[in-house]
Structure formats: structure tokens, C-alpha cells
C-alpha positions in Angstrom: 46.9 1.9 13.2 46.1 0.1 16.4 43.9 2.8 17.8 41.9 2.6 14.5 41.6 -1.1 14.7 40.4 -0.7 18.7 38.0 2.0 17.4 36.6 0.1 14.9 36.0 -2.8 17.3 34.3 -0.4 20.0 31.9 1.0 17.1 31.1 -2.7 16.2 30.6 -3.6 19.6 28.2 -0.5 20.1 26.3 -1.5 17.1 25.6 -5.4 18.4 24.9 -3.8 21.8 22.3 -1.6 20.1 20.8 -4.5 18.1 20.4 -6.7 21.2 18.9 -4.0 23.3 16.6 -3.0 20.7 15.4 -6.7 20.1 15.0 -7.4 24.0 12.9 -4.2 24.3 10.7 -5.1 21.4 10.1 -8.6 22.9 9.5 -7.2 26.3 6.9 -4.7 24.6 5.4 -7.6 22.7 4.8 -9.7 26.1 2.9 -6.6 27.5 5.7 -4.8 29.9 6.3 -1.2 29.7 9.9 -0.2 28.6 10.2 2.8 30.7 10.0 6.5 30.3 6.9 8.8 31.3 3.6 6.8 31.1 0.8 8.3 29.0 -1.5 10.7 30.7 -4.3 8.5 32.2 -1.7 5.6 33.1 0.7 4.9 35.5 3.6 2.1 35.4 2.8 -0.5 38.1 5.5 -3.1 39.0 4.8 -6.8 38.5 6.2 -10.0 40.2 8.3 -10.8 37.1 12.3 -9.9 37.8 14.1 -7.6 35.5 17.8 -6.8 35.4 19.5 -5.4 38.5 17.1 -6.5 41.0 14.5 -4.6 39.6 10.8 -5.7 38.5 9.2 -5.5 35.2 6.4 -2.9 34.8 2.9 -2.9 33.2 0.8 0.2 32.4 -2.3 0.5 34.5 -5.0 3.2 34.6 -4.5 6.0 36.8 -8.3 6.5 37.8 -7.7 10.1 38.7 -6.5 11.1 35.3 -8.5 8.6 33.4 -11.5 10.7 34.7 -10.3 13.8 32.9 -9.8 11.7 29.7 -13.3 10.3 29.9 -14.7 13.9 30.7 -12.8 15.3 27.4 -14.2 12.6 25.3 -17.6 13.2 26.6 -17.4 17.0 26.1 -16.1 16.6 22.6 -19.0 14.2 21.8 -21.9 15.9 23.5 -20.9 19.4 24.4 -21.8 21.1 27.6 -25.2 23.3 28.3 -26.1 23.1 24.7 -22.9 24.6 23.6 -20.7 22.7 21.1 -17.1 22.0 22.6 -14.3 21.9 20.2 -10.5 21.2 21.3 -10.2 24.9 22.3 -13.3 25.0 24.6 -12.2 22.0 26.3 -8.9 23.4 27.1 -10.9 26.4 28.6 -13.1 24.3 30.5 -10.7 21.7 31.9 -8.0 24.5 32.8 -10.8 26.7 34.4 -11.9 23.8 36.6 -8.5 23.0 37.7 -8.4 19.7 35.9 -4.6 20.1 34.7 -2.3 17.8 33.1 0.1 16.7 35.7 0.4 20.4 37.1 0.6 21.8 33.6 -2.4 23.9 31.7 -3.9 22.0 28.9 -3.6 23.4 25.2 -5.0 22.8 21.8 -2.1 20.4 20.8 -2.2 18.2 24.0 -6.1 18.1 23.8 -6.1 17.0 20.2 -3.4 14.3 21.0 -5.6 13.1 23.8 -8.6 12.9 21.5 -6.6 11.2 18.9 -4.4 8.8 20.5 -5.4 5.0 19.9 -3.9 4.0 23.1 -6.7 5.3 25.0 -8.9 2.4 23.5 -6.1 -0.2 24.3 -3.8 0.1 21.3 -0.7 1.2 22.6 2.4 0.8 20.1 6.3 0.7 21.0 9.1 1.5 18.4 7.0 4.1 16.7 9.7 6.9 16.4 13.2 6.4 15.0 15.5 8.2 17.7 18.1 8.8 15.1 16.0 10.5 12.5 12.9 11.4 14.7 10.5 10.4 12.2 7.9 7.7 12.4 8.8 4.1 11.4 6.4 2.2 9.0 3.6 0.7 11.0 4.8 -2.9 10.2 7.6 -2.2 12.6 5.6 -1.1 15.2 5.2 -3.3 18.3 1.7 -3.4 19.9 1.8 -3.5 23.8 -1.8 -5.0 25.4 -3.0 -2.1 28.1 -6.5 -1.7 29.6 -8.6 0.8 27.6 -10.1 4.0 29.3 -12.2 4.6 26.1 -14.1 2.0 24.6 -13.4 1.4 20.8 -17.1 2.8 19.7 -16.8 6.0 21.2 -13.1 6.3 20.1 -14.4 5.9 16.7 -17.3 8.3 17.0 -14.8 11.1 18.2 -12.5 10.2 15.2 -15.6 10.8 13.0 -16.5 13.9 14.5 -13.0 15.3 14.4 -13.1 14.5 10.5 -16.5 15.9 10.0 -15.3 19.1 11.9 -11.9 19.5 10.0 -11.1 23.3 9.0 -11.5 22.1 5.5 -15.1 21.0 6.0 -16.4 23.5 8.3 -17.6 26.7 7.4 -15.2 29.1 9.4 -17.4 30.8 12.2 -20.2 28.6 11.8 -20.2 27.0 15.3 -18.8 29.8 17.3 -20.3 32.9 16.0 -23.4 34.3 17.9 -25.0 35.5 14.6 -27.8 33.1 13.4 -27.2 32.5 10.1 -23.0 32.9 9.9 -21.7 30.3 7.8 -24.9 29.1 6.4 -25.7 32.0 3.6 -24.1 31.7 0.6 -24.7 34.2 -2.4 -26.5 32.5 -5.2 -25.2 35.1 -7.9 -21.3 34.8 -7.2 -21.2 31.6 -5.0 -19.5 33.5 -2.1 -20.4 33.4 1.7 -22.5 36.4 3.0 -21.2 38.1 6.2 -22.6 40.2 8.8 -22.4 44.3 8.1 -23.6 47.1 10.0 -25.0 50.8 9.3 -25.7 53.9 11.3 -23.0 53.1 14.0 -24.5 49.4 14.4 -28.1 50.6 14.7 -28.8 48.5 11.5 -27.7 44.9 10.8 -27.4 43.4 7.1 -26.1 40.1 5.6 -23.9 41.2 2.7 -22.0 39.3 -0.1 -18.5 38.7 1.1 -17.1 39.5 -2.4 -19.1 42.8 -2.8 -18.2 43.8 0.7 -14.5 43.3 0.2 -14.0 44.2 -3.5 -16.8 46.9 -4.0 -20.2 46.7 -5.3 -19.0 46.0 -8.8 -18.2 42.6 -7.8 -21.5 41.4 -7.3 -25.4 42.7 -7.8 -26.9 41.2 -5.1 -28.3 43.5 -2.3 -28.2 43.6 1.4 -30.4 41.7 3.5 -31.8 43.0 6.7 -30.5 40.4 9.4 -33.5 40.4 11.5 -36.1 39.9 8.8 -34.1 37.2 7.2 -33.5 35.2 10.4 -37.3 35.4 11.4 -38.2 34.3 7.8 -36.0 31.5 7.6 -37.1 30.1 10.9 -40.7 30.5 10.0 -40.1 28.9 6.8 -38.3 25.9 8.3 -41.2 25.7 11.0 -44.1 26.0 8.8 -43.2 24.4 5.3 -39.9 22.3 5.5 -41.1 20.8 8.9 -44.6 20.7 8.5 -46.3 17.4 9.5 -47.1 16.1 5.9 -43.7 17.1 4.7 -41.9 15.2 7.6 -43.9 12.4 6.8 -43.1 12.3 3.2 -39.2 12.7 3.8 -39.3 10.1 6.3 -41.0 7.6 3.8 -38.1 8.7 1.3 -35.5 8.1 3.7 -36.7 4.7 4.7 -36.8 3.8 0.9 -33.0 4.8 0.7 -32.1 2.9 4.0 -33.9 -0.2 2.4 -32.3 0.1 -1.1 -28.7 0.7 0.4 -28.9 -2.3 2.6 -27.9 -4.7 -0.2 -24.7 -2.9 -1.2 -23.9 -2.6 2.7 -24.4 -6.3 3.3 -22.2 -6.9 -0.1 -19.2 -4.9 1.5 -19.7 -6.7 4.9 -19.3 -10.0 2.9 -16.4 -9.0 1.4 -14.8 -7.7 4.3 -15.6 -11.0 6.0 -14.1 -12.9 3.4 -10.8 -10.7 3.5 -10.7 -11.3 7.2 -11.0 -15.0 6.7 -8.1 -15.0 4.3 -5.6 -13.0 6.6 -6.4 -15.3 9.5 -5.8 -18.2 7.2 -2.5 -16.9 6.4 -1.7 -16.2 10.0 -2.4 -19.9 10.6 -0.3 -21.0 7.9 2.6 -18.8 9.1 2.4 -20.2 12.8 2.1 -23.9 11.6 5.1 -23.3 9.3 7.0 -22.0 12.6 5.8 -24.9 14.7 6.8 -27.5 12.1 10.1 -25.9 12.0 9.7 -25.3 8.3 10.7 -21.6 8.5 12.7 -20.1 11.5 11.4 -17.4 14.1 13.4 -14.3 13.0 13.0 -10.8 12.6 11.6 -11.1 9.1 9.2 -13.6 10.2 8.2 -11.5 13.0 7.5 -8.5 10.9 5.3 -10.6 8.5 3.4 -11.8 11.2 2.7 -8.1 12.6 1.8 -7.2 9.1 -0.8 -9.8 8.9 -2.1 -8.7 12.6 -2.2 -5.1 11.5 -4.2 -6.0 8.1 -6.6 -7.9 10.1 -7.2 -5.2 12.7 -7.8 -2.5 9.7 -10.2 -4.9 8.3 -12.2 -5.2 11.4 -12.2 -1.4 11.8 -13.4 -1.1 8.4 -16.3 -3.6 9.0 -16.9 -1.7 12.4 -17.4 1.6 10.2 -19.7 -0.1 7.6 -21.8 -1.6 10.2 -21.9 1.5 12.2 -25.0 4.0 11.2 -25.7 6.2 14.0 -28.5 8.1 12.5 -30.2 6.4 9.6 -31.5 3.2 11.2 -33.2 5.4 13.8 -35.8 6.4 11.2 -37.1 2.6 11.1 -38.4 3.0 14.8 -40.1 6.3 14.6 -43.7 5.7 13.8 -46.1 8.3 12.0 -47.6 9.5 15.0 -44.0 10.0 16.7 -42.9 11.9 13.8 -45.7 14.3 13.8 -45.2 14.9 17.5 -41.3 15.3 17.3 -42.1 17.7 14.3 -44.2 19.9 16.7 -41.3 19.9 19.2 -38.8 20.8 16.5 -40.9 23.8 15.2 -41.4 25.1 19.1 -37.6 25.1 19.7 -37.0 26.8 16.2 -39.5 29.4 16.9 -38.7 30.1 20.3 -37.8 33.7 21.1 -34.6 34.7 22.7 -33.5 30.9 23.1 -29.7 30.5 22.7 -30.3 27.2 21.4 -31.9 28.2 18.1 -28.6 28.4 16.4 -27.6 24.8 17.6 -30.7 23.7 16.2 -30.3 25.5 12.8 -26.7 24.3 12.4 -27.9 20.7 13.3 -30.6 20.9 10.5 -29.6 23.1 7.9 -26.0 22.9 6.0 -26.6 25.8 3.3 -28.9 28.8 2.6 -28.5 29.9 -0.9 -29.7 33.6 -1.6 -30.5 34.8 -5.3 -32.7 37.9 -5.5 -35.6 37.3 -3.3 -35.5 33.3 -3.4 -33.8 31.2 -0.6 -32.7 27.5 -1.3 -32.3 25.7 2.1 -30.3 22.4 2.0 -29.9 20.1 4.8 -29.2 16.2 5.6 -31.6 13.6 5.7 -29.3 11.6 8.3 -29.0 15.0 10.5 -33.0 15.2 10.4 -33.4 11.8 11.6 -30.8 11.9 14.1 -32.6 15.2 15.4 -35.8 13.3 16.0 -34.1 10.4 17.5 -32.2 12.8 19.8 -35.5 14.7 20.7 -37.1 11.0 21.5 -34.0 10.4 23.7 -34.1 13.9 25.5 -30.5 14.8 24.5 -30.8 16.9 21.6 -29.6 20.1 23.2 -26.0 18.3 23.3 -26.0 17.4 19.5 -22.9 18.3 17.4 -23.7 20.2 14.2 -23.2 18.0 10.9 -22.1 19.4 7.6 -23.2 17.1 5.2 -25.6 18.8 2.6 -28.1 16.1 1.0 -31.6 16.6 1.9 -33.0 19.1 -0.6 -34.4 17.1 -3.3 -34.4 19.7 -5.8 -33.2 23.5 -6.3 -36.3 25.0 -4.3 -36.2 24.9 -0.5 -39.8 23.5 -0.1 -40.0 20.8 -3.1 -41.5 17.6 -2.4 -38.8 14.6 -2.7 -38.5 13.3 -6.2 -41.0 10.8 -7.0 -43.7 12.1 -4.7 
């Protein structure tokens, strides 16, 4: 019985120690100090003049410039590519490892690179108490403790990378659209059965055709569409885009329609901004009331109060992020600054790029401008994005179009035919 009583007291004392240590570590993180373990890649733990236990000094995370350079390079490669090539996580892994830019002596892999590109700590949002050591699962966000650290990547760049990752998610990106050397891979779709079209060969590779995937996999009875000669269709699509879709008069009409769309959407956008600002002021008022109550002694500063304050802070940050997203429009506003004469000049450059023989950039340009080509009988319907077209012209103006990352949002084809004028024209 005595041993059991002693064991119960030991267990109680262990739980009390755990509670006090956890509270002390949370407060340490809340004050901006690092609680130990291995610093994240890109950072190092520097000692401060604040004394800690056992004669040691408290530490704070500081930027490790050598590693931070690799972090910035990875973000730049993901956003802008390299030499006209689109760079995803796997290509960044190959590039960094091939250049000897290792992760603390270890080769990069896709998982590490994806975490590098998605971890908010690189824009200064570092959180402690995220993982429950007992279960190995993430705790609720209101239990996280934010620690102030210097940012390696600015918030705008991080947000652009996050948006790109969402756009290029496997559920939204055609399978081999980016990596395949075939010009129209991932763009062609059969208008009869709505399946993708794939490349097939004949006479031991002498002839190449685009063929409906269902017909190729299941047999000729699955679809009545025919084979399309690859070289002939590639040349025809590029020619039609250059001469009709991106003809000077067509571009002028498309840009005019886009300007009208921007103008009509500004009221809705402003209304949403006003609503978000109202919500931010409401949350800030709650924060102020809570702090006033603590200072006046109306309520005590305990774990419940701290958790409530953290919830208000997280809600305020989430509203600011959403507000930045509403205000951020990287493509549509650019059209307002393009004059009619500039549109004509940029259209000429665009047509030259598309029709340049042997250019490895033709596929990149096509992926930027076109989202889908539906083929039925002898008709091809080309769909694309007003936003992508506007962004392309702005990139031509800035001289950086070769590094543009493809977009996959089909919405600029006004009607079912590829060369129709926009509605209302």
C-alpha cells in the first residue's frame, strides 16, 4: 500500500512538472525565444544576453545567410522557372542537388522541397506547440504559440507561391501538360466522348497522330473520332492562334471586353474589402476590450484568457491575409495600362513567338495562353483565359515572358467556336 501511495505521488509530481515546463516553454516562445531542438533550414539559433537556467543564455532564431540564399533561390525557381523551363518541386530538387546546394549535407527530395515552399515560417510566421508529443498529431490552431522571427521571404512572394501551388495541384493540372515535349499534350480533348487525346505512332514511329484516349485504350468501338496527324494539327493550331485569335483587331476587342469586366467587378471587390475591414475593426475592438479587462483586474490572465487572446489574434491575421488576397490581382489590372498601340505591338511579338520554327518556347507560350482545345470532326474549339492573355502582354512589356508559369483557368472563349467575337460586339 505504501508503494502504491508513493507511486501515486510520483505520478502526480510528474504531471505537475510537465504542466509547469509546458507553460514556461510557451511563455518563452511567446517572448520570441527559441526553445531548443534543431533550427529550421535557413535559420540558426543565436545566444542572447538574457540568462537562462544552469548558467546558459536564451536563444533566438536568426537568418543563416548561406541557407537563406538557397531558400530564396527555390522560391524564385518555382515562381519564374529557369531558362524558359517551368520548375516544379522535382525539377528544383534536381537543380539544387546538381549544383551541390544541399540541405545541410543531405540531398534534397520532393517532400523537403514542398515543405520549404509551403512553410509559413519563411515569411516570419513561426509557431510553437503545434504537434502533440503524445499523439503525434497537430493541435488546434488556437493552441499554437507564435514566435516572432525574421522573415526570409516577403509575404507577397509567399502568397504568390501558395497560389501557384494551388493552381498546379494534380487535381487541376492535366497530367503531362507541363513536362511532355509534345506540343499539344494535355490540351487536346475529344469533342465526341470528352476524353483526352494522346499521341500514337505508326510505321515504327515514322508517322505520329493524336488519338482519342478511350478509342486507344478500349478499341475503335469506344469512339467514332479519327486520328489527327500531329505535325499538321500543331501547325494549324499555331497558325489559327497567330492569324485569327491574336489578330490585332481581335486583341483590341478582347482587351476592351476585359476592361469592361474589370470595371464591373470593382464594385463587388470594394464591397468585400469594406466588409473585411469592418470585421478586422470588430476583432481589434474585442482584443482591446480583453486587454482592458485584464488591466482593470476584471478577469485574470490565465490559460483560458491567453487562449482567447490567441484566437482573436489568429482571426485578425486570417482576415488580413484574405484582405490581401482580395486586393491582390497580378494580371487583370495590368490591362488598364496597355494602350491600343501597345496591344498591337505586343500582338505582333506574340504571333512571332508562336510561329517561330524549332523554338523550344512555343509549348510554354501555348500552355500560358491556351487551356483546352476540343476537337470534333473537322472543328477545333480553343479556350483560354482573359487573365492569362493580359498577363502575357504585361510580361512581354517587362521582357520576362519566357519565365511565365502556365495557368489552367479556361474562360476567355466567349462562345463555342474558337474565333467568335466576344458577346455584345
